[in-house]
C-alpha positions, 0 to 999 in steps of 0.5 A, spaced: 398 317 084 393 316 080 387 313 077 386 305 075 385 305 067 378 302 068 379 302 075 373 306 078 375 308 085 381 305 085 388 309 086 394 307 084 400 309 087 406 309 083 413 309 086 420 310 083 423 304 088 427 300 085 429 295 092 427 292 097 428 296 103 423 302 100 418 297 097 417 294 104 417 302 107 411 303 103 407 298 104 407 298 110 404 306 109 400 303 104 397 298 110 396 304 114 392 308 109 387 303 108 387 302 116 386 309 117 381 309 111 377 303 115 376 307 121 374 313 117 369 308 114 366 306 121 365 314 122 360 315 116 357 308 118 356 311 125 353 317 123 348 312 118 352 316 112 353 312 105 361 312 105 365 313 099 366 306 095 375 308 095 380 303 094 388 303 094 393 299 089 401 299 089 405 299 083 413 300 082 413 302 074 421 303 075 423 296 077 423 291 072 421 284 074 420 286 080 418 279 085 417 282 091 410 283 092 405 285 098 399 281 101 395 282 107 391 277 112 383 276 110 379 273 113 374 267 110 366 269 113 364 262 112 369 259 118 367 266 122 359 265 122 360 258 124 364 260 130 360 265 132 353 262 132 357 255 133 359 250 139 365 254 139 363 260 142 356 257 145 358 250 147 353 244 148 347 250 149 341 249 146 337 254 142 342 260 145 339 264 138 332 265 142 336 268 149 340 273 144 334 275 140 330 276 146 336 279 150 336 285 143 327 286 143 328 287 152 335 292 150 330 296 144 324 297 149 330 300 155 333 305 150 325 306 147 324 308 154 330 312 155 328 317 150 322 320 155 317 318 149 310 320 153 305 315 154 311 309 152 309 302 154 314 296 153 311 290 151 315 284 148 311 278 144 315 271 144 310 267 139 311 259 137 307 259 131 307 253 128 312 247 129 318 251 124 316 258 125 318 262 132 316 270 132 320 276 136 316 282 137 317 288 141 315 296 140 322 298 142 327 303 137 327 300 132 332 301 126 333 306 120 334 304 112 341 307 113 342 302 119 340 296 116 344 298 109 350 300 113 351 295 119 346 288 118 352 287 113 358 286 118 357 281 123 359 283 130 359 290 129 354 293 133 350 299 128 345 300 132 348 300 139 353 305 137 348 310 133 343 310 138 347 311 144 351 317 139 344 320 140 342 318 147 344 321 154 350 320 157 347 317 162 343 311 159 346 303 160 352 302 153 347 296 152 349 290 148 349 291 139 342 290 137 345 286 131 352 285 133 355 277 136 349 274 138 345 275 132 349 271 127 347 265 133 340 264 129 343 263 123 345 256 127 338 254 128 335 258 122 333 256 114 330 264 113 330 270 117 325 275 115 326 282 119 320 288 121 323 294 123 321 301 124 324 307 129 319 311 132 317 318 129 318 315 122 311 314 118 308 307 118 310 306 111 318 308 111 319 300 115 324 297 112 323 289 111 330 285 111 331 277 108 336 273 110 337 265 108 344 264 111 351 270 113 355 268 107 349 269 102 346 276 099 341 279 104 335 283 100 332 290 103 326 293 101 320 298 104 314 295 107 309 298 112 309 295 119 309 298 126 314 301 131 319 296 133 322 290 130 319 284 128 324 277 127 320 270 124 324 265 125 323 259 119 327 254 122 331 248 120 328 242 124 321 243 128 321 246 135 315 242 139 311 247 145 315 242 150 321 244 147 320 252 147 317 252 154 324 249 156 329 253 152 326 259 155 326 256 163 333 254 162 335 261 158 332 265 163 332 266 171 327 271 170 324 276 164 321 282 165 313 283 166 311 286 159 315 280 156 308 275 154 311 268 150 306 263 146 306 257 149 307 261 156 313 257 160 311 259 167 318 264 168 318 269 174 318 276 173 323 278 178 328 275 181 325 276 188 319 270 184 324 266 182 326 259 186 332 255 184 329 250 189 322 250 187 323 248 179 325 241 182 318 240 185 317 232 187 325 231 188 324 235 194 320 229 198 315 234 201 322 239 204 321 246 205 325 252 203 327 258 207 329 265 202 333 271 204 334 276 197 337 282 196 342 287 194 350 287 194 356 289 192 361 284 189 368 287 188 365 293 182 359 289 180 353 292 184 349 285 184 342 282 186 343 276 190 337 270 193 339 265 198 334 259 199 335 254 204 332 247 204 329 244 210 325 238 213 319 241 216 318 235 222 325 232 222 323 230 229 319 224 225 323 223 219 325 215 219 332 214 219 337 210 215 336 209 208 328 210 208 329 217 211 325 222 207 329 226 204 331 230 197 334 227 191 340 230 192 343 226 186 338 230 181 339 237 185 345 238 188 347 238 195 348 246 194 348 249 187 350 256 185 346 260 179 349 267 175 344 270 170 345 278 168 339 281 168 335 274 169 339 272 164 342 265 166 350 265 165 350 258 168 348 253 174 352 249 176 352 244 183 357 247 188 358 253 191 364 256 186 363 259 180 367 255 174 373 260 173 373 262 165 369 257 162 372 251 166 365 246 167 368 240 171 365 235 173 360 235 180 362 232 187 361 235 193 367 237 196 369 242 201 368 247 194 360 246 198 363 249 204 361 243 207 354 245 207 348 242 204 341 245 201 344 251 199 342 254 193 345 262 191 343 266 186 347 271 184 344 276 178 349 282 175 347 288 172 347 287 165 352 293 163 356 291 168 356 283 168 363 279 168 362 274 163 365 271 158 363 272 150 358 266 150 356 269 156 355 261 158 361 262 163 363 267 169 369 271 168 371 269 175 377 271 178 380 267 186 377 275 189 370 274 186 369 267 189 372 269 196 366 275 196 361 270 194 363 265 200 363 272 204 357 274 202 354 267 203 356 266 210 354 273 211 346 271 209 346 264 213 348 267 219 341 271 218 337 265 216 339 260 222 334 263 226 329 262 222 331 256 220 331 253 227 323 257 228 321 253 221 323 246 225 320 246 231 314 250 229 311 242 228 314 240 234 310 240 241 314 236 247 321 238 249 324 231 246 321 233 239 323 239 240 331 237 241 331 233 236 327 237 231 332 243 233 339 239 232 337 235 226 336 241 222 342 244 223 345 238 222 342 237 215 345 244 212 351 245 216 355 239 217 353 235 210 359 231 211 361 228 218 367 228 220 371 221 219 374 221 227 371 225 232 371 232 231 369 237 236 368 243 231 360 243 229 363 248 223 370 250 220 367 258 219 367 260 225 361 266 223 356 259 223 359 254 227 358 261 233 350 262 230 349 255 230 351 255 238 347 261 239 340 258 236 342 252 240 343 255 247 336 260 246 332 255 243 334 247 245 331 243 251 337 239 252 336 232 255 339 231 263 339 224 266 340 222 273 344 217 277 337 215 281 333 213 273 330 221 273 329 224 266 328 232 264 329 237 259 331 244 260 334 250 257 342 248 257 342 255 261 338 252 267 343 247 268 347 246 274 354 246 273 356 245 280 352 238 279 352 236 271 359 238 268 358 232 263 356 230 256 355 223 254 354 220 248 348 217 247 350 210 245 355 210 251 349 211 255 346 204 253 352 200 254 353 196 260 359 198 261 357 206 263 353 205 270 360 201 273 363 207 269 358 213 273 358 209 279 366 209 278 366 216 277 361 218 281 357 221 277 349 225 280 348 228 273 350 228 266 348 231 259 345 227 253 348 228 246 344 224 241 350 225 236 357 228 235 354 233 232 349 236 238 356 235 243 359 239 238 354 244 239 353 243 247 361 245 247 360 251 244 353 253 247 356 251 255 354 258 257 357 256 264 364 258 268 366 251 270 368 246 264 364 242 259 367 234 259 365 230 253 365 222 253 365 220 246 368 213 245 368 207 249 375 208 250 374 214 255 369 209 259 374 204 261 379 210 261 381 208 268 379 201 267 381 199 275 376 203 278 371 201 273 371 194 272 376 192 277 379 185 277 379 180 281 385 176 284 381 171 288 381 164 287 384 159 283 381 160 275 384 168 274 392 165 274 390 159 269 388 165 264 392 168 258 395 175 260 390 179 255 384 176 259 382 177 266 376 176 271 372 182 274 364 181 278 363 187 276 356 189 274 358 191 268 358 185 264 349 183 265 349 177 263 354 176 258 361 172 259 365 177 256 367 185 255 372 187 250 376 193 253 376 197 247 383 200 245 387 205 249 391 210 246 398 211 250 395 206 256 400 200 257 396 194 254 397 187 254 397 184 245 393 179 243 400 175 241 403 177 248 397 173 251 398 167 248 405 167 251 404 168 259 399 167 264 395 173 267 399 171 274 405 173 271 403 181 270 401 186 274 393 188 276 396 195 272 398 192 265 391 193 261 387 186 259 383 186 252 378 183 255 375 182 261 371 175 263 364 176 267 367 171 274 359 171 276 358 166 269 355 160 269 362 157 265 367 161 270 363 159 276 364 152 273 371 151 272 372 155 279 369 149 282 372 144 279 379 147 281 378 147 288 375 140 288 380 138 285 386 141 290 390 143 285 392 137 282 397 140 275 393 135 270 386 139 273 390 146 271 393 143 265 385 141 262 382 147 265 388 151 262 387 148 255 379 149 255 380 156 257 385 158 252 380 154 247 374 158 249 378 165 248 381 164 242 376 159 239 370 163 241 371 169 244 375 172 239 374 167 233 369 173 228 367 167 223 360 165 226 360 158 224 367 157 227 364 160 233 358 155 234 362 149 232 368 150 237 362 153 242 359 145 242 365 142 242 367 146 249 359 146 251 361 138 251 367 138 255 365 142 261 358 138 262 363 132 262 368 135 267 363 139 272 357 135 270 353 141 269 348 143 263 351 149 259 346 147 252 341 154 253 347 158 252 348 161 246 355 162 243 351 169 242 350 170 249 358 170 251 
């Protein structure tokens, strides 16, 4: 080994080798030596010492005409720094450099606070001095000249962190680097960066001035007079308006320490307790209010702070129905959202309750990821030194286990919020009927975000939430009880007498003409009324009595025993002439109408429309369920019955009446096109008037 002629600090290893194998081994050994001295160089930097400059080369003087050479991969600094400060790492997040510099300032004040310096009060000032100049000033730990010289020349290496931590007790948290990867992001927006810094205990004149223009160009240092801490002045390449400055801080931070002051002030909360993922949407809430619950929890190996916010209508009993209902703009704010932060720094905020997995930012759709909830907004705040985030700090390093634990935490806290939701919803409701509507609507708003396509007795698919809602309904909701004698009562579910009242009927069914006939046929004295499927599901799960509760939620249930509810009339002559899928009845369920279609009954023996054309009703038994019943007391049926009776059952008369009945059934009752119905009905009216001598012009097709 010898020094290279005129090589300065270059040492040359001269090998006697004359063949490839020995040369390969020597090259590997040289690579190991270089790595060793690189690590030694890091140690010198850590202890703030100026390292010796040494380089090593390999030579083979005895190998004449050697063609084989050794090379090592090197990294071009320009594309690397572009990656560290651009979209490849941070995505489309705007003004990330501002977040990184403010985080560095917070770290610096935290490190100085841990030094037990008497009388120290941390302070950070972030000021937009002009459209092109932003200044971040802290009174934190600062940097020495050795740290500046040895560390700022290596992007991604955090000499500030490593050297500072080496002098701190072991129980001090390991903060992210003072000038590590994050510092490179400033060059995505800066034309120039000036740093003034001084450590605690040094003289004012021992401050260090650092001037940057670009990461791939030289930077300059000098001594200056400055206060303890660090001041970074960023000169921007494009103007930053005051509104953009405030919006950037609001996007980057959920909350900031109370000793951080920004100018102009962005109005950011100073703690998780005062942060709200809901209130920031303002006018989009349509006057709805929110409940919240906050605390600390353990998610796997991570201790987190959390806040659950629940959006609710303070007057749900007064809300209009349909598209005119006053509801928040959920398309803008999301039916649910998950905000993730690390000591107040936003990691991400996304619609839905599933954290994006390792940077997967799929589009949001209201799916099972929302747990079938609405108006629910969850914020989880990780401790900075243990946050499971990606390098960009824009996404969580999510796992299935972490997602499950977030769901369990959410369910647990929601169970505690249900009683508060009920109390808030009924606070403005005075009458029992208003209390009932307010309570049920409030629970529906939150826990049945998407109504089931088919009837489902499950109120919510998560048993704990369903149980909590049922208990709140049982304890607070006055149920509606109607009686066959016409009386209506509201009383607690626990006071309902199950010997008299053990059936619940959907409100829409109680208003149909078939329902009174159903009540008489089943000999029902009292029944509960559910305003919709949601309340019926609550009633089923809250039912406190030993007697089982029967639910009637579809029209087909009212006519299961159609022979009792709509007894078929087989007197006179007209019933024989009807097609087999039609029948006559004297039930009062018709009211003034001519026809009453029977809902389809699964498993029942029913005559289809095609079969009805092929046979007459006289060829079927009473157990065969017709599609449609006709009112035997209707003027049209009575007139035809009288006409057939006067004719002494002549075959020609039977044929004429059969044709009229078939046309009435096929072209009017079964016809769906209203124009065609009206046209055919006018023709049948004329025929009826000519045959029977009656006047049917007062009967509109809509009344049939």
